[in-house]
N, C-alpha and C positions, 0 to 999 in steps of 0.2 A: 504493500500499499504506499503511495507516494505522498508527499506533503500536500499536494493540491487536494487529493482525495480526502485526507484527514481534515483539512480546513473546510471543505465542502460539507463533510458530515457534521462537523462541529457547528457550522452555520445552520444546517438543516435542524439540528437539535435545539439550538437556540431560538431559531424561527418558530418552531412548533411549540417550544415552551412559552414564549411570549404570547402566542395565539391562545394557548390553553389558559394562561393566566387572565387574559382579558375576557374570554368567554365565560370563565368560571365566576369572575367578579359580577358580570352582568346577570348570570343565572342566580347567584346568590342574592343579589339585590331584588330580582323579581320575586324570589321565594319569601324574602323577609318582609315584602309588602303584604303578605297574607300570614301574619304571625300566628293567628289562631290555628290555622291548618298546620303550620309547622310544629306548634306546641303539642297539638293532639296527636300527630303522626309520630312525633318523637316519643311521647309518653306511651303510645301503643307499642312501639318497638321495644322500649325498656320493659314494659309489662310482659311481653312475649318472653324476653330473655329471663325475667325473674320466674315465670312459670316453668321454664325449662330447668332453671336452677332447683326449684322446690321439687321437681319430679325426681331429680337425682337424689336429694335428701330423703324423700320418702322411700324411694327404691332401696337405698342403703341402710335405712332404718330396719329393714327386714332381712337384708342379705349383707353380710359384712364384706363380700367381694363377688365378683362375677367373672368366672373362668380365670381366676388368678389375678384379676385387676381390682385394686383397692379403690375406696371412695375417693381419695385424693388424687390418685392417677387418673380415674375417669374425669374428675373435675379439671385436671390439667388439660386432657384432650378437648373437654368442652370449651374452656377458655381460649385454648390454642385455636380451635376451629372458628370461634367468633371473631378473633383478630385476623385470622387468615381470610375470613369472608368479607371483612370490611371493605377492601379495595373493590371487590365486585359490587358491593352495595353503594359505595360513594361514586366511583369512577365510571362504572359501566352499566348504570340503571337505565340508560336510555335504550338499551337492547329491548326492554319491554314495550317500547313504542315503535319498534322497527316494522312489525307487521301492519300497524295502522297506516304509516306513511307509504308503505309499499302498496297496500290495497287501495289507498286513496289516490295514488299517483304523485304524491308530494315528494317522494324520494327522488324524483328527477332532479330537484334543485341541488342535490348533493353531487351530482354527476358533472356540473359545469363550474366547479371551483378548482383553481390551480393548487389544491392541496389533496393529501390522501383522504379518500372517501371514508374509510373506517375511522380515522382520527376526527374528521370534521363531524361525523354523526355522533360518535361517542362523547366528544368533548362538550356537546350542547348542554348536557345535564350533570350536575354534581349534586348528589343526594346527601345533603348535610346531616340528616337525621341519622346516617350510618355511624357518625362520630359517637352517638349515645351507645351504640353497639359495641364500638371499639373500647369505650371507657369501661363498660360492663365486663368485657372480655378480658381486659387488662387486670381488673379487680379479681376476677376469679382466677386468672393465671397466677397472680402474685400470691393470692391466699393459698392455693395448692402447692405452689413452688415452696413456700415457707414451711409447709408440712411434710414435704418430700425430702427436705435437706439437700437439694440440688445445689452445688456450689455456684456462687455468684462470681464469675471471673470474666475477664475480657474474652477468653475463648468461648465460654458457654454463651455469653451475649451475643457474640459474632455468629455462632452456630444458630441461635434462636432467630436472629434477624434473617439470615440466609434461608432458614427452613420456613419462616413465615412468608417470605417472598415466593419461595417455591410452592408452597401449599396454595397461595392465592392464585397462581397461575393455572392450577388444575380446574378450580371451580369457574373461573373466568373463561377458560377454554370450553367448558361444558355448556356455559350459557351462551357464548359467542356461536357455537355450533347450533345450539337449540333455536336461537333467534333467527339464524340464517336460513332455517328451513322454510321461512315464510316466502322466500324467493321461489320456492317450488310447490309449496302446499298452501292452499287457501285456508284461512281461519286456523292458522297453526298455533294459536295461543296455548292449546293443550299441551303441546310439546315443551313449551317453556315452563308451564306449571308443573308438569311431571318431573322434568329435570331438576327444577329448583327444589322440589320436595325431597330429593335424594340427599340434600345437604343435611337434613335432620339425622341422617345415618352416619355422617362424617364424624360425629362426637363419640362414637362408639368403636371399640377395637375391632377390626375385621376379623380377628381370631374367634370371636364369639359366634360368627355366622357359619352356615353349613358350607361345604366345599364349593358348590356351584356359585353361591353368592360371593364367596371369597374371589373367585375368578372374575365375576361380573364387576364387583366393586374395586377391582385392582386393575384390570385391562380393558374393560368395556366402558364402564362409567366410573372413572378412577377416583372415587370419593375417599378411598383408603388412604390416598396421598394428601388429603387435606389435614389430617391430624394424626392418624395412627402411625404410618411409616415415618414421618419427620419427627413425631413425638418420641418414638423409640430411641432416637439418637440421644435425647436428653434423660429420658426416663430409665432406659435400660442400656447404658453405654457398653456394657460387657457382652451384649448379644444383639448387635446391630445387624440386621439382615441385608443382603445385597441391594434389595429394592429400596431401602432407606438411603443407602449410599448413592444410589443412581437417581434418586428423586429430583434433583435439580435438573439433571439432563432430560428426564421425562417431562418435567413441568415445562421447560422451554419448547420441547418438541411438540407436546399437546397444544400449547398456546399457538405455536407456528402453524400447526395443522388447522386450528379453528380459525385463525386469521385468513389463511388461504381459502378455506371453505366459505367464510363470510365474503371475501372479495370476489370469489367465483360467482356467488349469487349477485353481488353488486354489478359485476361486469355483464352478466346475463340481463339483468334488468336494463342497464344502459344500452345494450345491443338490441333489445326487442321492443323497448319503450312500453313494457307491460306495466 
């Protein structure tokens, strides 16, 4: 890679970063003009997470462990999954609107801008209420971390950050692909809903499921990589499986595949004017 290519890439990153900042500020201003809606939706998200937390507490009041997983280990996976899902909630929430603009024909406006279509569409919405989910997830993770005696070192913090980024890529990839089905399937909202509901299983160890579900949740709908496989690196460092070590590579690969699938649909739309 020569110097010109490096400078061009740097300028491209800076260009898109500036655009995203401006678009996000405008989106936040529009949302804050409806403060009641923001407060109610944020409270609803927090309440949903509190109910999920209580379900763990009630479950472990009756069972001290599940298939060898303790209460605090399960809470660790729960908090980890909430944090890992926050980028999807905050940054990629506009995927829920994709089917509407495709069916109405309004998607055509994204095809005539001199910037990446995927970036242009996704950047239009920043779901700020996802920050409430992030705060709750951090609280649960810190609480469980303290009871598991995991050392707090630069190395563990660096691993945690890398693993969270990796885990985020998997759910983002799942929802990118689910949203993009609208380019081929009319009224494809059910695909998004079904795929999104799978996130609830991400907080559980894949080892508690039967063999066929282990395969599905690992290689077909890879929700096991949202908390279980990355969580093993910190929870059970003496028995880290190969899939945990390869999760960063898989995360990037799955995200790249979902992006290509999304863009394939966008190019099809541009070519047919559907």
